[in-house]
C-alpha positions in Angstrom: -3.0 1.6 25.2 -4.9 0.7 21.9 -3.0 -1.2 19.0 -2.1 1.4 16.5 -4.0 0.5 12.6 -2.7 -1.5 10.4 -2.7 -0.2 6.6 -2.1 -2.0 3.3 -1.8 0.5 1.2 -1.7 -0.8 -2.7 1.7 0.0 -5.3 -0.3 2.6 -7.0 -1.1 4.2 -3.5 2.2 4.5 -2.8 3.6 5.9 -6.2 1.0 8.3 -6.3 2.1 9.4 -3.5 6.0 10.0 -4.3 4.9 11.5 -8.0 1.9 13.9 -7.3 3.0 15.5 -3.6 -0.3 17.4 -3.4 -3.0 13.8 -4.6 -5.1 11.8 -2.7 -2.9 9.4 -2.4 -0.5 10.9 -0.8 -3.1 12.4 2.1 -3.8 8.8 2.5 -0.1 8.1 2.5 0.2 10.8 5.1 -2.6 10.0 6.9 -1.7 6.1 7.6 1.6 7.2 8.8 0.1 9.2 10.9 -2.2 7.3 12.7 -0.8 4.3 12.4 2.0 1.9 10.5 1.2 0.6 6.9 2.4 -3.1 6.0 5.2 -4.3 3.8 6.0 -8.0 2.5 8.0 -9.3 0.7 6.6 -9.1 -2.9 5.4 -5.6 -2.5 8.5 -4.4 -1.7 9.5 -6.4 -4.9 7.0 -4.5 -7.0 6.7 -1.3 -5.6 10.9 -1.1 -6.3 10.4 -2.6 -9.5 7.4 0.4 -10.9 9.0 3.1 -8.8 12.3 2.2 -11.1 10.3 2.8 -14.4 12.2 5.4 -16.7 8.8 6.9 -17.6 8.2 8.6 -14.2 12.1 10.8 -14.9 10.3 12.7 -15.9 7.9 13.5 -12.5 10.9 13.1 -9.9 14.3 11.7 -10.3 15.7 8.7 -10.1 17.8 9.4 -6.7 14.5 10.4 -5.5 13.0 7.9 -6.3 15.2 5.5 -4.3 15.4 7.6 -1.5 11.6 7.3 -1.0 11.7 3.7 -1.0 14.6 3.1 0.9 13.1 5.6 3.8 10.2 3.7 3.2 11.2 0.2 3.9 12.8 1.5 6.8 9.7 3.1 8.4 7.0 0.0 7.7 6.2 -2.9 9.3 8.0 -6.2 7.3 5.5 -8.8 8.2 5.8 -12.1 6.4 3.5 -13.8 4.3 1.9 -17.0 6.2 -0.9 -17.7 4.1 -0.7 -18.7 -0.1 -4.3 -16.5 -1.5 -5.7 -17.0 -4.8 -8.3 -14.5 -4.9 -8.5 -11.7 -6.9 -9.4 -11.7 -10.2 -5.9 -10.2 -11.4 -3.7 -13.0 -9.2 -1.0 -9.8 -8.6 -3.2 -8.7 -6.1 -3.5 -11.9 -4.2 -0.1 -10.0 -2.3 -2.0 -7.7 -0.7 -4.6 -9.6 0.5 -2.3 -11.6 1.6 -0.1 -8.7 3.5 -3.3 -7.8 5.3 -4.3 -10.8 6.7 -1.0 -12.6 8.3 0.0 -8.4 9.0 -3.8 -8.3 11.3 -4.2 -5.0 8.8 -6.5 -2.6 9.9 -7.4 -1.8 6.4 -6.6 -2.0 2.7 -6.3 1.3 0.7 -6.7 0.9 -3.2 -7.2 2.3 -6.5 -7.6 -1.1 -8.2 -11.3 -2.5 -8.9 -10.2 -5.9 -8.3 -9.2 -5.2 -5.2 -12.5 -3.1 -4.9 -15.2 -6.0 -5.5 -13.3 -7.9 -2.7 -14.3 -6.0 -0.3 -14.5 -6.1 2.8 -12.3 -9.7 2.7 -12.1 -11.9 5.6 -14.0 -9.1 7.7 -10.6 -6.6 6.4 -12.1 -3.6 4.8 -10.5 -2.6 0.8 -11.6 1.2 1.2 -10.8 3.7 -1.7 -8.5 6.7 -1.9 -11.0 8.8 -1.1 -13.3 6.3 1.9 -10.0 5.9 3.7 -9.5 9.9 3.9 -12.8 10.1 5.0 -12.6 7.0 8.0 -9.3 8.3 9.5 
């Protein structure tokens, strides 16, 4: 049996997927869950929780629905213990996604972040835009 593909979706992709149901990020989120598993670490979960908690998103989706998504997502994602500290990205806040991908043996990272895309591939792990991910899987 082939092992499942393992994906890292950055916070921007996940937040866009929650806020805009018919968006390309939402499509990528559904595709990743369908063909593999989405990886999560404590630092990436904490960032997602912080961003989803921002009041500015209330005009798109209720706080209750954001909390429900977060709880369901954390339940369904594969939790990874980060085993290596990485300092490689122009934006140090993005290193947590590289750490998650390396520690979790990810198939790829899906992002819209130019700071991460500039590192493609990172240690043999493709870093793909949402469009490239959807075309590849």
